[in-house]
C-alpha positions as CSV (number, residue, x, y, z in Angstrom):
1,M,-37.0,-137.9,-93.4
2,T,-35.3,-135.3,-91.2
3,N,-34.7,-131.6,-92.0
4,A,-32.3,-131.5,-94.9
5,S,-30.2,-128.8,-93.1
6,Q,-29.4,-131.3,-90.4
7,G,-26.6,-133.9,-90.7
8,W,-27.5,-137.5,-90.6
9,V,-26.1,-141.0,-91.2
10,Q,-28.1,-143.6,-93.1
11,I,-26.6,-147.1,-93.2
12,V,-28.0,-148.7,-96.3
13,G,-28.0,-152.1,-98.1
14,I,-27.8,-152.0,-101.8
15,G,-28.6,-155.7,-102.3
16,P,-26.6,-158.6,-103.8
17,G,-25.9,-157.1,-107.2
18,D,-29.0,-156.5,-109.3
19,D,-29.9,-152.8,-109.2
20,A,-33.6,-153.9,-109.4
21,L,-33.2,-155.3,-105.9
22,I,-32.2,-152.0,-104.3
23,T,-35.3,-150.9,-102.3
24,P,-37.1,-147.6,-103.2
25,Q,-36.4,-146.4,-99.6
26,V,-32.6,-146.8,-100.2
27,Q,-32.8,-145.2,-103.6
28,D,-34.6,-142.2,-102.1
29,V,-31.9,-141.7,-99.4
30,L,-29.1,-142.0,-102.0
31,A,-30.8,-139.2,-104.0
32,Q,-30.8,-136.9,-100.9
33,A,-27.2,-137.7,-99.7
34,T,-24.3,-135.3,-99.9
35,D,-21.7,-138.1,-99.3
36,A,-21.5,-141.8,-99.7
37,V,-18.8,-143.9,-98.0
38,G,-18.1,-147.6,-98.3
39,Y,-15.9,-150.4,-99.6
40,I,-14.6,-149.5,-103.1
41,P,-16.8,-151.9,-105.2
42,Y,-19.9,-151.0,-103.3
43,V,-19.5,-147.3,-103.6
44,G,-18.8,-148.0,-107.3
45,R,-22.4,-149.2,-107.6
46,V,-23.8,-145.9,-106.4
47,A,-25.2,-143.9,-109.3
48,A,-23.6,-140.6,-110.1
49,N,-25.5,-137.7,-108.7
50,T,-24.8,-134.0,-108.8
51,G,-23.8,-132.9,-105.4
52,L,-22.9,-136.4,-104.2
53,T,-19.3,-136.9,-103.1
54,L,-18.1,-140.5,-103.1
55,H,-15.6,-141.7,-100.5
56,P,-14.5,-145.3,-101.4
57,S,-12.0,-147.1,-99.1
58,D,-10.4,-150.5,-99.0
59,N,-11.5,-153.5,-97.1
60,R,-10.8,-154.0,-93.3
61,V,-11.1,-150.2,-92.5
62,E,-14.7,-150.4,-91.3
63,I,-14.2,-148.4,-88.1
64,D,-12.1,-145.7,-89.8
65,R,-14.9,-145.5,-92.4
66,S,-17.5,-145.2,-89.8
67,R,-15.7,-142.4,-87.9
68,H,-15.3,-140.5,-91.2
69,A,-19.1,-140.7,-91.8
70,L,-20.0,-139.6,-88.3
71,K,-17.6,-136.7,-88.4
72,M,-19.1,-135.5,-91.7
73,A,-22.6,-135.8,-90.2
74,V,-21.7,-133.6,-87.2
75,Q,-20.6,-131.0,-89.8
76,G,-24.1,-131.1,-91.3
77,R,-23.5,-133.5,-94.1
78,R,-26.1,-136.1,-95.2
79,V,-24.0,-139.3,-95.3
80,V,-24.9,-142.7,-96.6
81,V,-22.8,-145.6,-95.5
82,V,-23.1,-148.3,-98.2
83,S,-23.1,-152.0,-97.7
84,S,-23.9,-154.8,-100.1
85,G,-26.8,-157.0,-99.2
86,D,-28.3,-155.9,-95.8
87,P,-26.2,-153.5,-93.7
88,G,-27.0,-155.4,-90.5
89,V,-25.8,-158.8,-91.7
90,F,-22.0,-159.0,-91.5
91,A,-21.7,-155.4,-92.7
92,M,-21.4,-151.8,-91.8
93,A,-24.2,-151.2,-89.4
94,A,-22.5,-152.9,-86.5
95,A,-19.2,-151.1,-87.3
96,V,-20.9,-147.7,-87.2
97,F,-22.5,-148.4,-83.8
98,E,-19.2,-149.7,-82.5
99,A,-17.7,-146.3,-83.5
100,V,-20.6,-144.5,-81.9
101,E,-20.2,-146.4,-78.6
102,N,-16.5,-145.7,-78.4
103,G,-16.2,-142.3,-80.0
104,D,-17.2,-138.7,-79.6
105,P,-20.2,-138.4,-77.2
106,A,-21.8,-136.0,-79.7
107,W,-22.2,-138.9,-82.2
108,R,-24.8,-140.5,-80.0
109,N,-27.3,-137.7,-80.6
110,L,-27.0,-137.8,-84.4
111,D,-29.9,-139.0,-86.5
112,I,-28.6,-142.5,-87.4
113,R,-30.8,-145.0,-89.3
114,V,-30.4,-148.4,-90.7
115,L,-32.2,-149.2,-94.0
116,P,-32.6,-152.9,-94.8
117,G,-31.5,-154.6,-98.0
118,I,-31.9,-158.0,-99.7
119,T,-29.0,-160.3,-98.6
120,A,-27.0,-162.6,-100.8
121,M,-28.3,-165.6,-98.8
122,L,-31.9,-164.6,-99.4
123,A,-31.3,-164.0,-103.1
124,A,-29.5,-167.3,-103.3
125,S,-32.4,-169.1,-101.5
126,A,-34.9,-167.6,-103.8
127,A,-32.9,-168.5,-106.9
128,C,-33.2,-172.2,-106.1
129,G,-36.5,-172.4,-104.2
130,A,-37.0,-172.2,-100.5
131,P,-34.2,-174.0,-98.5
132,F,-34.9,-171.7,-95.6
133,G,-38.5,-172.7,-95.3
134,H,-37.9,-173.8,-91.7
135,D,-35.3,-172.7,-89.0
136,F,-31.9,-171.6,-90.3
137,C,-28.8,-169.7,-89.3
138,A,-26.0,-167.7,-90.9
139,I,-22.3,-168.1,-90.1
140,N,-19.4,-166.0,-91.3
141,L,-16.5,-168.3,-92.1
142,S,-13.9,-165.5,-92.0
143,D,-11.6,-165.8,-89.0
144,N,-10.4,-162.2,-89.3
145,L,-12.4,-161.0,-86.3
146,K,-12.9,-164.3,-84.4
147,P,-10.8,-167.4,-83.8
148,W,-11.4,-170.5,-85.9
149,A,-12.3,-172.5,-82.7
150,V,-15.4,-170.3,-82.4
151,I,-16.4,-171.0,-86.0
152,E,-15.9,-174.7,-85.6
153,K,-18.0,-174.9,-82.5
154,R,-20.8,-173.0,-84.1
155,L,-20.7,-175.3,-87.1
156,Q,-20.9,-178.3,-84.9
157,L,-23.8,-177.0,-82.8
158,A,-25.7,-175.8,-85.9
159,A,-25.4,-179.2,-87.4
160,E,-26.5,-180.9,-84.1
161,A,-29.5,-178.6,-84.0
162,D,-30.3,-179.5,-87.7
163,F,-30.5,-176.0,-88.9
164,A,-30.3,-175.1,-92.6
165,M,-27.3,-172.8,-92.9
166,A,-25.9,-169.9,-94.9
167,F,-22.2,-169.3,-95.1
168,Y,-20.6,-166.0,-95.9
169,N,-17.0,-165.4,-96.9
170,P,-16.3,-169.1,-97.4
171,R,-12.9,-169.0,-99.1
172,S,-10.4,-166.2,-100.1
173,K,-6.8,-166.2,-101.4
174,S,-5.6,-165.2,-97.9
175,R,-7.7,-167.9,-96.2
176,P,-7.8,-170.9,-98.6
177,E,-7.8,-173.5,-95.8
178,G,-10.9,-172.2,-93.9
179,F,-13.6,-173.6,-96.2
180,A,-11.8,-177.0,-96.3
181,K,-11.8,-177.2,-92.5
182,A,-15.5,-176.1,-92.5
183,L,-16.4,-178.9,-95.0
184,K,-14.6,-181.5,-93.0
185,T,-16.4,-180.4,-89.8
186,L,-19.8,-180.4,-91.5
187,K,-19.4,-183.7,-93.3
188,A,-18.5,-185.4,-89.9
189,A,-21.2,-183.5,-87.9
190,C,-24.1,-183.9,-90.4
191,G,-23.5,-187.5,-91.3
192,D,-25.8,-187.4,-94.3
193,N,-25.8,-186.2,-97.9
194,R,-28.0,-183.1,-97.6
195,P,-27.7,-180.6,-100.5
196,M,-25.2,-177.8,-100.4
197,I,-25.9,-174.9,-102.8
198,F,-23.1,-172.7,-104.2
199,A,-24.5,-169.4,-105.5
200,R,-21.9,-167.3,-107.2
201,N,-22.5,-163.7,-108.3
202,V,-26.1,-164.2,-107.2
203,S,-28.6,-161.9,-109.0
204,R,-26.1,-160.8,-111.5
205,P,-26.1,-161.6,-115.2
206,D,-23.3,-164.2,-114.7
207,Q,-25.0,-165.9,-111.8
208,T,-24.3,-169.6,-111.3
209,I,-26.2,-172.0,-109.0
210,K,-24.7,-175.4,-108.3
211,I,-26.4,-178.0,-106.0
212,V,-24.0,-180.6,-104.7
213,P,-24.5,-183.4,-102.1
214,L,-22.6,-182.4,-99.0
215,Q,-20.3,-185.4,-99.0
216,D,-19.3,-184.7,-102.7
217,T,-18.3,-181.1,-102.1
218,T,-14.7,-179.8,-102.5
219,P,-13.2,-176.5,-101.2
220,D,-12.6,-175.2,-104.7
221,M,-16.3,-175.0,-105.4
222,A,-16.5,-171.6,-103.5
223,D,-14.7,-168.3,-103.5
224,M,-15.4,-164.8,-102.0
225,R,-18.0,-164.2,-104.7
226,T,-20.0,-167.2,-103.6
227,V,-22.5,-167.6,-100.8
228,V,-23.0,-171.2,-99.7
229,L,-26.2,-172.7,-98.4
230,L,-26.6,-176.0,-96.7
231,G,-29.9,-177.7,-96.3
232,S,-31.1,-179.5,-93.1
233,S,-31.8,-183.2,-92.9
234,Q,-35.4,-182.4,-93.9
235,T,-34.5,-180.4,-97.1
236,R,-36.0,-181.8,-100.3
237,I,-35.1,-181.7,-103.9
238,I,-37.8,-181.6,-106.6
239,T,-36.4,-182.9,-109.9
240,R,-37.9,-181.5,-113.1
241,D,-36.9,-180.5,-116.6
242,G,-34.3,-177.8,-116.0
243,A,-32.9,-176.8,-112.6
244,P,-34.4,-178.6,-109.6
245,F,-36.3,-176.9,-106.8
246,V,-34.8,-177.1,-103.3
247,Y,-37.0,-176.5,-100.3
248,T,-37.2,-177.3,-96.6
249,P,-40.7,-178.2,-95.4
250,R,-42.4,-175.8,-92.9
251,S,-42.9,-178.5,-90.3
252,V,-40.9,-181.1,-88.5
253,A,-42.5,-184.4,-87.3
254,G,-42.7,-184.8,-83.6
């Protein structure tokens, strides 16, 4: 760790929800920080600490939040930028570096570090077995920062390549039609009934895991608290007493 008298920015992931999944490295940095910035519910998960000032902000202000953190670091503050899951996966790390690239040249010389966290897709995968045992990809289904045509093309190509897939931000009140369009594209492109996994509030006490054949899925099975996984054509289900295991074999026949 750097000299405590110097300002720094640490971009951290606090995992999918269970505090036990926050890494010791992240816990150590949170204990040293003078300031924590992030989306309101994520900052709300940061434990109270004498000398730590919380700076919660609303969604869709990632660049403003990043600039605020960088300005405080220049003033000698020790700033933690909080993301859920991993900060480099559809989260704040990219926003901070975007602000650095386009902002005050002094920001480029700050001590800026990214500390990894456990993502919702990996926690969901572990909760049901090993659906990512072979090649997989992750796609953000929100069209706030990219056109839907890009999402649709990526869905089609990922299906053609036979990846297992993870889908973030599947369905919100402001975008209820997006997941319906995604399911329509996937059902046509995959052409089989591979398992789709709906993991809601993964790692939390009210976690639910539903495994549904792709062709039987409906848009209302997901919301913004759900991460959705889709197996490849090779993904297997092991039935047993209780919840089944889902896994994708490590090899593909030639």
